[in-house]
C-alpha positions in Angstrom: -0.1 -0.5 -0.3 1.1 3.7 -0.9 0.5 6.2 -0.1 0.3 9.6 -2.5 0.6 12.8 -0.4 -1.6 15.1 -1.2 -1.4 19.0 -1.9 -4.1 20.7 0.0 -5.7 23.8 -0.6 -4.0 26.7 1.8 -7.1 28.8 2.4 -6.4 32.8 2.6 -7.5 34.3 5.1 -10.3 35.7 5.9 -9.5 38.3 8.0 -7.1 41.7 7.7 -5.9 41.4 12.1 -2.1 39.7 11.7 -2.9 38.3 14.9 -6.3 36.0 14.0 -6.4 32.4 14.6 -6.8 31.1 11.1 -4.2 33.3 10.1 -2.0 31.4 12.5 -3.4 28.5 11.6 -3.0 29.1 8.0 0.2 29.9 8.3 1.1 26.6 10.3 0.2 24.8 7.9 2.7 25.8 5.4 5.7 25.0 8.1 7.4 21.8 7.8 5.2 20.7 10.8 2.0 21.5 9.7 2.4 19.8 6.2 4.1 16.3 8.0 1.6 16.8 10.5 -1.3 16.7 8.0 0.2 14.5 5.9 0.3 11.7 9.6 -3.5 11.9 9.5 -4.1 11.5 6.4 -1.8 8.4 5.8 -3.2 7.4 9.3 -7.3 8.1 8.5 -6.5 5.5 4.7 -4.4 3.1 6.8 -7.0 2.6 9.4 -10.3 3.0 8.0 -11.5 0.0 8.0 -9.6 -1.0 11.8 -11.2 -1.5 14.9 -9.7 -1.9 18.7 -8.8 -4.4 21.1 -8.8 -2.9 24.6 -7.8 -5.7 26.7 -5.0 -6.4 24.5 -4.2 -3.5 23.7 -4.5 -3.6 19.8 -5.3 -2.2 17.2 -7.1 -5.0 14.4 -6.6 -4.1 11.3 -8.7 -4.9 8.4 -7.4 -8.2 7.9 -7.7 -8.9 11.7 -3.9 -8.4 12.1 -3.3 -6.9 15.9 -0.8 -4.7 16.3 0.4 -2.6 19.0 0.4 1.7 18.8 4.0 1.3 17.6 3.9 -1.7 15.3 0.9 0.7 13.4 3.3 3.9 13.3 6.5 1.5 11.9 4.0 0.3 9.3 2.7 3.5 8.5 6.2 5.0 8.7 7.1 2.3 4.9 5.0 4.2 3.7 4.9 7.7 4.9 7.4 10.7 5.4 5.5 12.3 8.1 7.9 11.4 10.6 7.4 8.5 13.4 6.7 10.8 16.5 3.8 12.4 14.0 2.6 9.8 13.3 2.2 8.3 17.2 0.4 11.4 18.4 -1.5 11.0 15.6 -2.2 7.3 16.3 -3.4 8.0 20.3 -5.4 11.0 19.0 -7.5 8.2 16.4 -8.4 5.9 19.0 -9.5 9.0 21.7 -11.2 11.0 19.3 -11.8 9.1 16.1 -12.5 5.7 17.1 -16.4 4.6 18.2 -17.2 1.1 18.1 -20.8 0.5 17.0 -23.6 -0.6 19.4 -22.4 -0.3 22.8 -24.2 0.7 25.5 -23.6 4.5 27.1 -21.9 2.9 30.6 -19.9 0.7 28.2 -18.9 3.4 26.3 -17.9 4.9 29.3 -15.6 2.0 30.0 -14.1 2.0 26.4 -12.7 5.3 27.1 -11.5 5.1 30.4 -9.5 1.8 29.2 -8.8 3.7 26.0 -7.2 6.5 28.6 -5.3 4.4 30.5 -3.9 2.0 27.1 -2.6 5.7 26.2 -1.5 6.4 29.2 0.3 3.3 30.5 1.8 3.7 26.5 3.3 6.9 27.2 5.2 5.6 29.9 6.9 3.7 28.9 7.5 4.4 25.7 
């Protein structure tokens, strides 16, 4: 699987105020860090499109049922991505925290799932 580097259409500032958020964000997107971050997000979203999560084993399950750790997933994505490994790892963690939503969980199950994700990430950061 090869990831293609997406060329982003950077928007022009909507305000003449030089210190507003949109101007700053647009300027950041033009930096190396901004480009790396956006590339990592694109690559992660492509790679994890059909993935699921096993919080008990603390692994991400790919569409072919292969279970990998955060580091293993990051290294696999890095093989096809120009984004730095640290940026990829940071955005895999954000994917776990903010983007991945399991199907058919009750409110209580979802609360438990979120706790397990946070414990997983905390443990990962402490052992990294």
